[in-house]
C-alpha positions in Angstrom: 129.1 208.4 135.7 132.8 208.9 136.5 133.8 211.4 139.2 137.0 213.4 139.3 138.8 216.1 141.3 142.2 217.3 140.2 142.8 213.9 138.5 140.5 215.2 135.7 143.7 216.0 133.9 144.2 212.3 133.3 141.3 212.5 130.8 141.8 216.1 129.6 142.1 215.2 126.0 138.8 213.3 125.9 137.1 216.1 127.9 138.5 218.8 125.6 137.3 217.0 122.5 133.8 216.9 123.9 134.0 220.5 125.0 135.0 221.7 121.6 132.3 219.8 119.8 129.6 221.1 122.1 130.8 224.7 122.5 131.5 225.4 118.8 128.1 224.2 117.7 125.0 226.6 117.7 124.5 228.9 119.5 128.2 229.1 120.0 129.1 228.4 116.3 131.0 231.7 115.9 133.8 230.3 118.1 136.9 229.0 116.4 137.5 225.4 117.3 141.3 225.7 117.6 141.1 228.7 119.8 138.3 227.1 121.9 140.4 224.0 122.4 143.4 225.9 123.5 141.5 228.2 125.8 139.5 225.4 127.5 142.6 223.2 128.0 144.5 226.1 129.6 141.5 226.9 131.8 141.0 223.3 132.8 144.6 222.9 134.0 144.1 226.0 136.3 140.6 225.2 137.3 141.4 221.6 138.4 143.5 223.1 141.2 140.7 225.3 142.6 139.4 224.6 146.1 136.5 222.1 145.9 137.0 221.4 142.2 134.8 218.4 141.0 134.0 217.0 137.6 131.5 214.4 136.5 131.8 212.7 133.1 129.3 210.4 131.4 131.3 208.1 129.2 129.8 206.0 126.4 130.5 202.3 125.8 133.1 203.2 123.3 135.0 205.3 125.8 134.0 208.8 124.5 132.8 211.5 126.8 129.1 212.0 126.1 128.6 214.8 128.7 130.3 216.5 131.6 129.9 218.9 134.4 132.6 220.8 136.2 132.6 223.2 139.2 134.1 224.3 142.4 133.4 226.3 145.6 133.1 230.0 145.1 135.8 231.7 147.2 136.1 235.2 148.6 137.0 237.5 147.3 134.7 237.1 144.3 136.7 237.1 141.1 136.4 239.8 138.5 138.0 238.0 135.5 136.2 236.1 132.8 132.5 236.8 133.1 132.5 237.4 136.9 132.6 241.2 136.6 129.3 240.9 134.7 127.8 238.9 137.6 128.8 241.7 140.0 127.4 244.4 137.7 124.2 242.5 137.2 123.5 241.6 140.8 125.6 243.9 143.0 128.6 243.1 145.1 126.6 242.7 148.4 124.2 240.2 146.8 127.1 238.2 145.3 128.9 238.1 148.6 125.8 237.0 150.5 124.5 234.4 148.0 127.3 233.2 145.8 130.4 233.2 147.9 130.6 229.9 149.7 128.2 228.2 147.1 129.1 225.6 144.6 129.6 227.1 141.1 128.8 224.9 138.1 131.3 226.2 135.6 130.6 223.9 132.7 127.7 221.6 131.7 127.7 220.1 128.3 126.2 217.1 126.5 127.2 216.0 123.0 124.4 216.1 120.4 124.2 212.3 120.1 123.3 212.1 123.8 120.8 215.0 124.0 117.2 214.3 124.9 118.2 211.4 127.1 118.1 213.2 130.5 121.8 213.2 130.7 122.2 216.9 131.3 119.8 216.6 134.3 121.7 213.6 135.7 125.0 215.5 135.3 123.6 218.6 137.0 122.3 216.5 139.9 125.5 214.6 140.2 127.7 217.7 140.4 125.5 219.5 142.9 124.8 216.7 145.3 127.4 217.8 147.7 126.9 221.5 147.3 127.2 223.3 150.7 123.7 223.5 152.2 122.3 222.8 148.7 123.6 226.1 147.5 124.8 226.1 143.9 124.8 228.6 141.1 125.8 229.0 137.5 125.8 231.6 134.7 125.1 231.2 131.1 124.9 233.3 127.9 121.6 235.1 127.4 121.5 234.0 123.8 121.6 230.3 124.6 117.8 230.0 124.6 117.6 226.2 124.9 120.0 226.4 127.9 117.9 229.0 129.6 114.8 227.0 129.0 116.5 223.9 130.5 117.4 225.6 133.8 114.0 227.3 134.1 112.3 223.9 133.5 114.3 222.4 136.3 113.3 225.2 138.7 116.6 227.0 138.9 115.9 230.6 139.9 117.1 233.8 138.3 117.9 236.5 140.8 116.5 239.9 139.8 119.1 242.1 138.1 119.8 245.6 139.5 117.9 248.2 137.5 119.9 249.2 134.4 122.4 246.4 134.8 121.5 244.1 132.0 124.4 242.0 130.6 124.7 239.2 128.1 124.8 236.7 131.0 122.1 235.2 133.1 122.7 233.9 136.6 120.8 230.9 138.1 120.6 229.6 141.6 119.7 226.0 142.4 116.1 225.5 143.5 115.4 225.5 147.2 
């Protein structure tokens, strides 16, 4: 495992290649690879400057990124861009403020197909959350990523109950404990 903070940009090309391969394959196969590459690279350059940003990469013997996890400390005020507005709508602003602000947010977790089934995703998730404040970590994922949902449930990550009538296409998970 290789650990990074803002110096993640020194391996941005390798990380971006892995991201595009993972997040343009099923169930995300409707994504355009070129647009995905551009959007992720732009996001990475901004995210690497966030307070508490961390990244963990698993690199193969041939130097390619087999898997990665990125995240940061969730700051107040809670954001409303990207999918964050859906989190507020799903769980309520008060709940978000109490349980997510100040926690470590896992933004991305991905493993290339050649490394799946090896326990790498579990290792990356553990590595990125080891220094989460008071063990508090959270993430969100797409409700149609069924294998991903099963993975987090299997590891004991908890799904907060959504507010009545607030279903969205995202699912929020909190770290066990």
